[in-house]
N, C-alpha and C positions, 0 to 999 in steps of 0.2 A: 448220353450223360452230359450234364453241364455243371460247372462250378457255381459257387454262390453268387458270382457276378454275372452269370448267364452265358459263359463261354463254353462252347462245345469242346469236349475232351475225347480225342481219338483213343480208342482201345480201352476205355474205362468200363468198369462194371460197378455195381453198387458198393461192394466192399472196398475196392480200390479208391473210389470216389470219396468215401467216408474218411479213409486214412490220409488221402491226399489233401482233403480240406482241413483235416486236423493239422497236418504239417504246415500248410499255409497260415492257419490261424496262429500257430506257435511262432512261426517266423515273424509275423507281423508284430507280435508282442515281445519277441526275444525271450521266450520262455520254453521250458520243456526240452524235448529232443526231436526237432523236426526231421533230422536225418533218419532216426529210427522210425518215425511215422511214415516217411516217404518210402523207406524200405518195406514197410508193411504193405503200402499201396502196390509196390512192384511185386511182392509175393502174391498178392491177390490178383494182379493182372500185369504180367511181364510185358504186355503189349501196350501199356498205357504211356503214350508218348510224352505227355507233360510231366509224368512222374519222373521219368529219366531226366528231363530238363530241369525240373525243380531240384533234383539231387545235384545236378551240375552246378546250379547257382549257389546252393548251400556250401559247396566245396570251394567255390571261387571267391566268395565275398568275405572270407576271413583272412586272406593273404597268407594262409598256411603254405609252407613249401610243397607239401604233397598234394595240395588241392587241384592244381591244373591237370595233373595226370589222371586223377579220378574223374574230373569233369570231362576230359576228352573221351574216356571210356563211356561215360553217360551219353555224351553227344553221339558217339558212334552207335550206341544202342538205339537212340532216338532216330537216327538217320535211316535205320533199316525198317522203320515203321511208318504206317500212314500218318500224314500230318496235314492239318489245315493251314491256312495262310498265317494265322497268329502263331501257331506252333512252329512253323518253318522260320518265322522271324525270331522267335526265341532261340531256336537252334543256331541260326546265323550269328546272333549276338553272343551267345555263350561260347561258340567256337572262337570268335574274335578275342574274347577275354581270356580264354584258356591259352591262347597263343601270345598273350601279353599285350594285346592292342586295346588298351583301356579306352582311349578316346573314340576309336571306331565303334567299339561295343556300346559306349554311351550314346553315340549318334544313332546306331541301329535301334536301340531301345527307345530313343526319342521319337523316331519315325513310327515305331510300333504303337507307342502311346497316343500319337496323333490319330491313329485309326481305331484304337481300342482303349479309350480313356478309362474304362472300368477295370482294366487289367492291373490289379494291384501288385502282382508279382513283377511285372515290367516296370512299374513306377518305383517299387522298392529297390529292385536291382539297379535301375538307373540312378536312383538317389544315392545308393551306396557308392557307385562308380564316381558320381560327382564329388562325394566326400573324399574318396581315395585319390582323386586327381586335383583336389583343392579348387573346384569350380563352384564358387559361392553363388554366382548368378544362376547357374543351372540347378543347383540345389533348390532354389526358390522357384524358378520359372517352369521347370519340368512339372512341378506339382500344381502351380497356379494355372497352367494351361488345361489341366485335366479337371480342376475343381468345378467349373460350371456344369459338368456332366454328372455331378454327384449331388446327393441330398442326404440329410441326416438319418434317414431311415434305411439307407443301404448298408448291407453287411460290410464291415471293414472300414466304415467311414472314419472311425477313430484313428486308423493308420494314416489315412490321407491327411488328417488334421495334424498328427504328430510330425509327419514329414514337412508339411507346410510350415509348421512352427519352427523347425530347425532351419529351413531355407530362409525364412524371414529373419531369424536371429543372425544368421551368417551374413546377411546383407544389411544389417543394422536397423531393421524395423522391430525394435524391441517390444513396443507396446502390443502390436498385433501378434508377435511371436508368443508372448506370454499368454495372451488370450486364447490363441489356437491350441497351445500346449495344455493349458488348463482344461479346455473343452475336451481335448482328446482323452485325458485321464479321467474326466468325469464320465465319459461314455464307456471307457474300458480302463479300470484302475490298474490293470497289469501291463499297460502299454509302456514298456521301458523307454522307448524313444520319446514319448511325450514328457515323461518325467525329466529326461535328459535335456530336452529342448529348453524347458523352463529353467533348469539349472544353468544352462549356458547363458541365458539372459541375465541371471543374477551374477554370473562370473564376469561377463563383459561389461556390466554396469557397476561393478565393484560394490555389490550389496551382499556381503557375506552373511550378515545376520538373517536377511530374508532367505538366502540360499539354505542356511541351516534349518530354518523354520519350514522350508519347503520339503527338504529331504528327510531330515532326522525323524520326525514323528511318523513318517509314512514308510519307513524302511521295510517293515514286514510285508508291505504290499508290493513295492517295486523290486524287492530283492528275492521274493519267494519264487523259487524254481526258475530264476532268470539267469541266462547265460550272458546277460549284459550287466549284471549286478556290480561286477568289479569296477566298471567304468563309472557308474553312478556313486559308488562308495568313494572313488577317486575324486569326484566333484565335491562330495561332502568334505573330504580331507582338504581340498583346496580352500574351501570357505574357512575352515578352522585355521589353516596356515595363514590366511590373510589377516586373521585376528591374533596371530602369534601363539596359537594354542599348539605348540609343537609336541607336547606330551600326548595330546589327543590325536594328532596326526600320526604319530608313531603307533599309537594304540590301534587306530583304524587300519594302518598298514599291516600290523601283525595279525589282526583279527579277521580282516576281510579282503585285503588287497594283495599283499605279497606273502604274508605268513602262511596261508593255506597251501601255497606252493603251486598254483596254477601255471602250467606251461603253455597255455593258449597264447598265441602271438599277441593278440590284442590286449590280453591281460598283462603280458610282459611289458608292453609299451607303457601301460599305466604305472606299473611298478617302477620302471626306470625313471619315468617322468617325475614321480613323486619323490623318490630318493634324491634325484638330481636337484630338485628345488630345495630340499632340505640341506643338501651339501652347499648350495650357493649361499645359504644363510649361516653356514658354519656349524650346523647341527651334526653331532656325532651319531651316525646310524649304525655303529658297531659292525657286526659281521653280516649285515643284511645284503651288502653288495656281493659278497662271496657266494652266497646261496643263489642270488639272482643271476650272477654270471654263469653259474653252473647250469641253470635252467635255459638261459639264452644259448649256451654252447650246445646243449642237447637238442633244442627244439628248432633253432633257426637255420636258415640256409643263406649265408651272406650273398649279397648281390641279387636277391630275389625281388626286393622292393625297398627303395631308398629310405623311406620313412622308418621302416623297421630297422634298417642298418644304423640309422642315427641313434636309436634307442638301445640297440645292442651295444654300440660303442660306449655309451654311458656306463654300462655295467662292466664291460671289459676294461675300460680305462680306470674306472674308480677302484677296481679290484687289482689293478696292476698286472694284467695279463698281456704283456708286451707282444708276444708272438701272435696271439689271437687278434690283437688290434691291427697289426700289419697284414695279417691274412684277410681280415675283413676289408681293409682298404684295397688290397689287391683284387678281391672279388668284385668290389665296386668299380675298379678300373676296367676289369673284364666286362662288367655289365654295360659300361658306356660304349662298348664296341658291338653290342647286340643290336638286333633289329626290333626290339620291343620298346614300348613306351617307357619302361623303366630306364632305358639308356638316357632318355631326355630328363626324367625325374632326377637321375643321379648327376648328370652333367650340369643341369641348370642350377641345382641347389643342394642336392643331397650329399655329394662328395665333400664340398667345401664345409657344409655344416657338420658333417661327421668328423672331418679332420680338425675342425675347430674344437669340438668336444674333447678330442684326444689331446690337443694342445693345452686346453684349460686344465685337464687332469694332470698333465705333466708339468704344469707351472709356467707354460709359455703364454701368459695372458695377453701379451701384445699381439702375438700371431693369431690367437683366438679372436680377438677383437677385429683385426684386419680381415680375417676370413668371413666372419659374420656380417661385417659391414658390406662386404661385396655381394652378399646374396639376400639380405633380409627383405629387400623390396620385392623379391620374386620367390620367396620361400614357399608361397602357396603352390608353386608348381609341383612340389613333391608331396602334396596331400596334407591331410589332417584338417582340424578345425582351427579357428582363430585362437581358441583357448589353449589348444595343444601347442600351436606354434608360438605362443607367448613365451615359451621356454627359451626360444632364440633371443628374444629381446632381453629377458631376464639375465641370460648368460652373457650377452654383450655388455649390459650395464655393469655386471659384477667384474667381468674381464677388464673393462676400461678402468674401473676403480682399482683393481689389484695391479694393473700395469702402471699405475701412477698417472694415467691420463685423466686428470680431474676435469679439465674443460669438457671432454667428451662425456664423461660419466655424469656430470651435472646437466649437460645439455640433454642427454637421454632421459634423465629423471624428469626434467621440465617437460619434455615432449610427451612422456608417458602420462604425467599428471594432467596434461591438457586433453589427452585422448580418453582417459578414464578418470572417473571421480576419485578424489584422494582416499586413501585407505591406510591402515597401519603399515601394510607391507610397503607401499610406495614411500611413506615417510621414512621407513627404516632404511631404504636403499638410496634415498636422495642424498 
């Protein structure tokens, strides 16, 4: 048995292959329930090695606290089964990530892709690792290395294009990024990553009208059955925020981002990030912080991944949960003593950024500004995209202003206007 890219699959039968391929296709578009599909594959053939490994990847790439334990079980199951070279390489990389070694796992997948450039799962898992480690160059280069082996008639080509688009955007090649992203969704309209990549182009080039025109009329397509929809709704909300449409931003939050009450970690990040941006502008968000803090408290495990901790602190600090704030910071201090890559994410940038958010919420704007100035040039070390990490610069600008440090606030505004075209939001904060 072989997958749609022609790779041999140890232990597969026709039924497990069909379900496994469905899971891969769902994951590539961020739609449906790929975990349920891969479970169907394993029911059809418990000896299908790659089904165990796909399930491991699905539990690892969401940064959910329970994910690594499930992934280790999946890896143990795969290790007891026959495996070809490609499958053994997947097993090695997945084990590394399950044990918290993000960079080594990314390198292992890099080597796998050099030998098997048509392995979309390896490319997608590596691409996500590059995102979570903030490695913009590898977001681009991992995909560009494989691209010559592909052509437009190959199954899954849309996913290669959407990943290429995001990598190009994160390295500042906005024209090619937009072209690749548009080509991706033309081939597969449900490719959420392709819609997302083009949205990033419009965010980074301060084109909110174009961003709204890109996302709003097509929401039924990119949101339908998508477990990535909240993030694209978040992008739409940012475009409205840039135009000072705060009522529409709150409407989007209530209808599609935070109001539905998702406790998926990646969705919680978007909820915190949007409410925090509103708070920076002095917008009253009512009791929304309280409900969000409840969800963070129930779903998160502090000290698991620094980028998540930063966004958890926003909800905890904004809702005045003092004990929970200090418990989170203590967990981050413990994390810095671990042997995982998160120790470095936390020490390099995450702890200072999270402490700065607490300081801002508590009214110590001078301390917030000092902390953020110390890490802003290396904030990519703890992951996220340029658009997500923009929150650090926005917070620093507002902290400097509220601390009465007008020379710094004005300098930051001038710096920002040079790097991004002027917008209503920039003028408001200048």
